[in-house]
C-alpha positions as CSV (number, residue, x, y, z in Angstrom):
1,M,13.5,-1.5,-8.0
2,V,9.9,-3.3,-8.1
3,V,7.3,-1.9,-6.0
4,V,4.2,-3.9,-5.2
5,A,1.2,-3.1,-3.9
6,D,-1.5,-4.5,-1.6
7,T,-5.0,-3.8,-1.5
8,S,-5.0,-1.5,1.7
9,P,-2.7,1.2,0.5
10,L,-4.4,1.8,-2.9
11,N,-7.6,2.1,-1.0
12,Y,-7.0,4.7,1.4
13,L,-4.7,6.8,-1.1
14,V,-7.8,7.0,-3.2
15,L,-9.9,7.8,-0.6
16,I,-8.0,10.6,1.0
17,G,-7.6,12.2,-2.7
18,E,-3.2,11.4,-2.8
19,I,-3.1,8.5,-5.0
20,Q,-1.0,10.6,-7.5
21,V,2.0,10.3,-5.2
22,L,2.6,6.5,-6.0
23,P,4.1,7.1,-9.8
24,L,5.8,10.7,-8.1
25,L,7.8,8.2,-5.8
26,Y,7.8,5.0,-7.6
27,R,7.0,6.0,-11.1
28,R,5.1,2.2,-11.8
29,V,3.3,-0.2,-9.6
30,V,2.6,-3.7,-10.1
31,I,-0.5,-5.3,-8.4
32,P,-1.8,-9.1,-8.8
33,Q,-5.4,-9.6,-9.9
34,A,-6.1,-10.6,-6.6
35,V,-6.0,-6.5,-5.5
36,I,-7.9,-5.7,-8.5
37,D,-10.6,-7.7,-7.3
38,E,-10.6,-6.7,-3.7
39,L,-10.6,-3.1,-5.1
40,T,-13.5,-3.9,-7.1
41,H,-15.6,-5.9,-4.8
42,P,-18.9,-4.8,-4.4
43,A,-18.5,-3.4,-0.9
44,A,-15.6,-1.4,-1.9
45,P,-16.4,2.1,-1.7
46,A,-17.2,4.0,-4.8
47,P,-14.2,6.0,-5.9
48,V,-11.9,2.6,-4.9
49,A,-14.1,0.5,-7.6
50,E,-14.0,3.3,-10.1
51,F,-10.4,3.8,-9.9
52,A,-9.7,0.3,-10.0
53,A,-12.0,-0.1,-13.0
54,N,-10.2,2.0,-14.9
55,P,-6.5,1.5,-13.6
56,P,-4.1,4.5,-14.8
57,G,-1.1,3.4,-17.2
58,W,1.5,3.6,-14.0
59,L,-0.6,0.7,-12.4
60,E,0.7,-3.4,-13.7
61,I,-1.6,-5.8,-13.2
62,A,0.0,-9.3,-12.9
63,P,-1.8,-12.6,-12.5
64,V,-0.4,-14.5,-9.5
65,D,-2.0,-18.4,-8.7
66,V,-3.1,-17.9,-5.1
67,A,-4.3,-21.2,-4.7
68,E,-1.3,-22.7,-5.6
69,Q,0.6,-20.9,-3.1
70,L,-1.5,-22.1,-0.2
71,A,-1.2,-25.3,-1.5
72,S,2.8,-25.1,-1.2
73,N,2.7,-22.9,1.4
74,P,-0.1,-23.5,4.4
75,T,1.5,-20.8,6.5
76,L,-0.4,-18.2,4.1
77,A,-3.8,-19.2,5.1
78,A,-4.2,-16.8,7.9
79,L,-3.7,-13.9,5.1
80,D,-6.2,-12.7,2.8
81,A,-5.8,-13.4,-1.0
82,G,-4.3,-10.0,-2.0
83,E,-1.9,-10.0,0.5
84,I,-0.7,-13.7,-0.5
85,A,-0.9,-12.3,-4.2
86,A,1.1,-9.1,-3.2
87,I,3.7,-11.0,-1.0
88,T,4.1,-13.6,-3.9
89,L,4.7,-11.4,-6.4
90,A,7.2,-9.0,-4.0
91,A,9.3,-12.3,-3.6
92,S,9.3,-13.2,-7.3
93,H,11.8,-9.6,-7.6
94,P,14.7,-9.7,-5.5
95,G,14.7,-6.2,-3.9
96,A,11.3,-5.4,-4.4
97,L,9.4,-3.2,-2.0
98,L,5.8,-4.2,-0.8
99,L,3.2,-1.6,-0.2
100,M,1.2,-3.0,2.7
101,D,-0.5,-2.0,5.9
102,E,-1.7,-5.2,7.5
103,T,0.6,-6.4,10.5
104,A,0.1,-10.0,9.7
105,G,1.3,-9.4,6.2
106,R,4.4,-7.2,7.1
107,A,5.4,-9.9,9.2
108,E,5.4,-12.9,6.6
109,A,7.1,-10.6,4.2
110,A,10.0,-9.6,6.7
111,R,10.1,-13.3,7.4
112,R,10.8,-13.7,3.4
113,G,13.3,-10.6,3.3
114,I,10.7,-8.5,1.8
115,R,11.0,-4.9,2.4
116,S,8.0,-3.2,3.4
117,T,6.2,0.0,4.1
118,G,2.4,1.0,4.7
119,T,0.3,3.8,3.8
120,L,2.0,6.1,6.6
121,G,5.0,5.5,5.4
122,I,4.3,6.5,1.6
123,L,2.6,9.5,3.0
124,R,5.7,10.4,5.0
125,D,7.9,9.9,2.0
126,A,5.9,12.2,-0.4
127,A,6.0,14.7,2.0
128,A,9.4,14.6,2.6
129,A,9.5,15.1,-1.4
130,D,7.1,17.8,-1.1
131,F,4.7,15.9,-3.2
132,V,2.2,16.1,-0.1
133,D,1.0,17.9,2.9
134,L,1.3,15.5,5.6
135,P,-0.9,17.4,8.3
136,S,-3.6,17.5,5.4
137,A,-3.1,13.9,4.3
138,F,-3.3,13.1,8.0
139,Q,-6.6,15.0,8.5
140,K,-8.1,13.2,5.6
141,L,-7.0,10.0,6.3
142,Q,-8.5,10.0,10.0
143,A,-11.9,10.6,8.6
144,T,-11.8,6.9,7.0
145,S,-11.7,3.7,8.3
146,F,-7.8,3.6,8.7
147,R,-6.7,2.8,12.6
148,L,-3.2,3.1,13.7
149,P,-2.3,5.0,17.3
150,M,-2.9,8.4,17.6
151,S,0.9,8.5,19.0
152,V,2.3,7.4,15.6
153,I,0.5,9.8,13.6
154,T,1.8,12.3,16.1
155,D,5.4,11.2,15.8
156,L,5.4,11.5,12.2
157,L,3.8,15.2,12.1
158,E,6.6,15.7,14.4
159,R,9.3,14.8,12.5
160,D,7.6,16.2,9.1
161,A,7.5,19.5,11.2
162,M,11.0,19.1,12.1
163,R,11.8,18.5,8.4
164,K,10.0,21.8,7.5
165,E,12.3,23.9,9.9
166,R,15.3,22.7,8.9
167,L,14.2,23.7,5.1
């Protein structure tokens, strides 16, 4: 299975020190050049820019012509370049999994039949495989600019606690 990532999950996993869960869960992750461009933007946090400037071997960078995609599909205009490129790349690999947090991007991916999960889903799956401590990861995530209703995080933490009790 091909796994394609957008900017946001990579950004937050780097910021909370949990980027290593991606190769543990998926072995290899493909990202479009537009995502590298966003991760190395001057406004990107220093740890994120450093990660993107020297990507690990499990991270594959693929070219995607965003302008061409916009010209042929104007409905993508509401999305940023990284989202457009990531959706396009995932669409070119039947059965791909798209890692993306943005609601509009995930809705467009769903419209195209592309499966997706976000940062919380990645962390949930990593916790289920005992690659990460979910409460600790969520605590670090809450110290970033990541925003999601507390009820979603509480629900995931309760499910994780129940999973641990069954072990």
